[in-house]
N, C-alpha and C positions, 0 to 999 in steps of 0.2 A: 554453243550458246554465243549469241552475239552480245558483246559487253555494252551496257547502257550507262552513260556517264550521268546522266540525271539521276537515275535510280541509286547509283553508287553514292552520289553526292548526298542525296536525301537520307540514304541509310547511315552515312558518316555522321551527318548532323545529328540524327536520332541517337546514334550511340554515344556522341559527346553530350547531348542534352541529357540522356539517362544516367551518366556517369560523372557528371560534372565535378562534383566535390572530390570524389576519389581521384580522378584524373589529375585535378589541380595539385593535390598533394603529392602524388607520384612525381609529377612534371617538375614541382618545386624542388624535390630531393635530388632527383636524378639528371635534371637538365638545367634548371635555373642556377642552383648553387654551384655546380661545376663550371658553367660558363662564367658566372660572377668571379669565381676563384681565378679563372685564367685571365680575365680583364683587368683584375687588380694586382695580380702578381707579376704578370708578364709585361715588359715595357712595350709601348705601342709600336706595332710593326710599321705602320704608316710613317710616324715620326722619325723612326730609325732610317728608313728609306729616304725621306726628304732631307734629312740631316746631312747625308753623303751619298748622293745619287750615283756617283761613279762607283762606290762599293756597297751599293744597296743590297746585292745578293749575298755578300759576305756578312752584311750586317744582320740580315734575316736569318741566315744559317747560324750564326752565332747565338742569336736568341734562341732558337729551336734547340741547339746543343745544350744550352744551359738549363733549359726547361722540359727536356724530353720526357723525363719522369713524370712531370705533372701532366702532360698531354696524354701520355699512356694511360694514366689512372683515369683521367677524365674520358678517355675512349672506352675504357673498360665499364665504368660506371654507366655510360650512356647506352652501351649495347645491353647491358642487364636492363636498364630502365625502358629501353625500346621493346624488349620481348616482354617485359613485365606489363606495359600498357596493351599489348596485343593480347596477353592472357586475360587481362581484366575485361577487355572489349568482347572477346568472342569465345572464351572458354565456356562451354556449356554447362559446366558443373558449378558455375558461379563462384569462383575462388574468392577467398578474402585477400587482402592486400599482401598479407604474409605468404600464402600459398602462390600468388602471382610472382612474387619476387623469387620464390624458389623456383619456379618455371624459368625465369630470367637466368637465374645462376646456373640451372641445368642446361639452358641452351646456350651458355656463354661460349664453352669450347667449340661445340658444333658450329656457332656462328662465326668464330674466329677461323676455323678450319674452312668453312665455305667461303669466306672472304679471301683467304690466302689462295685457294683452289682457283677461285675466279680471277683473282689478280694474275696468278701464274699463267692461267689459260689465256686471258685477255692480252697479257704482255707478250706471250709467244706469238699469237696471231698477228698482233699490231707490229711486233718487231720484224716479222717475216715481210710484211708489206712494206715497211719502211725501207728495209734492207733492199728490196727489190728496186725500189726508186733510187736509193743512193748509188747502187751498181750501174744502173742504166746511164746516169748522168744527164737525164733529159729533164728540163725544168717543167715543161708541159707535164710528163709523167709525174713528177714530184708533186705538183698541184693536185693532180688527180688523185694520187695515192693519199694524200693528206685528207683529201674530202672523203675518200672511201673509208679511211682509218676513223674519222669523226663519226660517219654514219654507222659504221660496224660497232663502234663503242656504244653509241646511243641505242642501237638496236639490241645488243646484248644485255645492256643494263635494264631495258625494259622487260626483256624476257626473264630476267631473274629477279625482278623487283618483289616478287612475292616469296623470296627465300625467308624472310623474317616471318611472315604468317605461317609458313610451311613448318618452321622449326617451333614456334610458340604455340600455334593452334592445332596443327596436325600431329605434332609430336614427333616429328621426323628428325633424327640426329645425324644420320650419315650424310656429309657434306655433298657427295656426288648425287645421292637420292634427292637431296634438298634442291639442288640446281635442276635436276631432270624434272622433278615434280612442278617446280615453278615454270619451267619451260613448257611443260604439257599444259598447265593451267591457262597460260597466256596464248596458246596456240590459236590463230585465227583473229586474234584481237589486238596485235601488237601496235598497229597504227592507231587504233582507238585509244588504247592505253597511253600512248606516246602523246597524243593530243590533250588527253585528260591531264597528264603530269605537267605538260608544257603550259596549259592554262593556269594550272595551280602555282607553277613556278613564276609566272608572269605576274599573278596577282600578288604573289609574296614580295617580289621585287619591287613593285610599285608601292605596296604599303611600307616596306622596310625603307624605301628612299624617302617617302613623305615623312615618317617618324623620325628618321635620322636628321633631316633637315630641320624640323621643328626642335627637336631635343637638343641637337647640337647648337643651334642659335641660342637657345635658353641657357644651356650648360655653360657656354663661353662667358656669359654675363656674370656667372657665379665664381668664376675663378678656376685655374687649371686643376687643382686637386679635386675640387667639388665636381668639375666637369668629368673627370675620369670616373668618379664614383656613380654619377648619374648615367653616364653613358654605359657603364658596365651593367648597372641594374636595368635599364631600359633594353639594352641588347639581350641580356639574359631573359628577360620577360617575353621579349618578342620571339626569341629563338625557342623558347619552352612551348609558347602557344603554337608556333608554326610546326614543331615536332608532333605535338599532340594531334593537331589536324591532319597532318600527313599520316600518321600511324593509323588514325581512324579511317582515313581514305583507303589505305593498303588493307585494313580489316574488311571495309565494305567491298572492295574489289574482289578479296579472297572469297567472301561469303557468296558474292554473285556467281563467280566462276567455278568454285568448288562445290557449292550447293549446301543444304543444310546438314548433310551427313558427311562433312569433309573429314572428320576424325575417323569415322569408320573406313571411308575410302582410302585414307592414307596408310591404313594398317597394311595394305596389299604392297606398298612401296617400301616397307622397312625390312 
């Protein structure tokens, strides 16, 4: 099946419209509140870097070292929220929010295992390519390898982009099977999917930049402490909305490529 970007976007918009109230509640709990907590609790990374440019890397590392536990909690909460949203959007059994959260909790460890397996494999492949360039000592080869590494990383990320839907919708919990299932679903459509994701990313960057300029200029007039709160709230809202939209897009892509009987098909992969 050839991937249809327009159909996927229409499907995503329809899913968002049909589940608007529930999605807003889940997004607020799992994405907005954690993002706001980080914005208010952690010192501004940009301010730390500008305060001492010569030691910017050390300053950022120190901030992360102090707040690693909060970042870890937020990552775990957002993974559960991500899987919960997918279950709400695509589970044919029409789960309640509680049932969808259970799906998210059940998929948490498989999702972490899948991420670690992907990171390990990707790191190994990219490490070999970079090692070859370093040994050769050729600047031209180094530039070529850097380009190849970037292309390979983007390609692999596109191929495994349906790992979340496979876990939450197909109920596949074996990390290896999750990755192979996603790889198979995207077969023959990698470039179309890349263009689709790229267009969404560009749209988000433009919107985020405009909102940041407007909010930043307004917040500065209200004082430093108020500006921190306003920026944190707006950033959290924008991030939550963007996450919900992207999750709906992934759900729509999965529906189109896996077909209406995705749950039944996935049983053969477990």
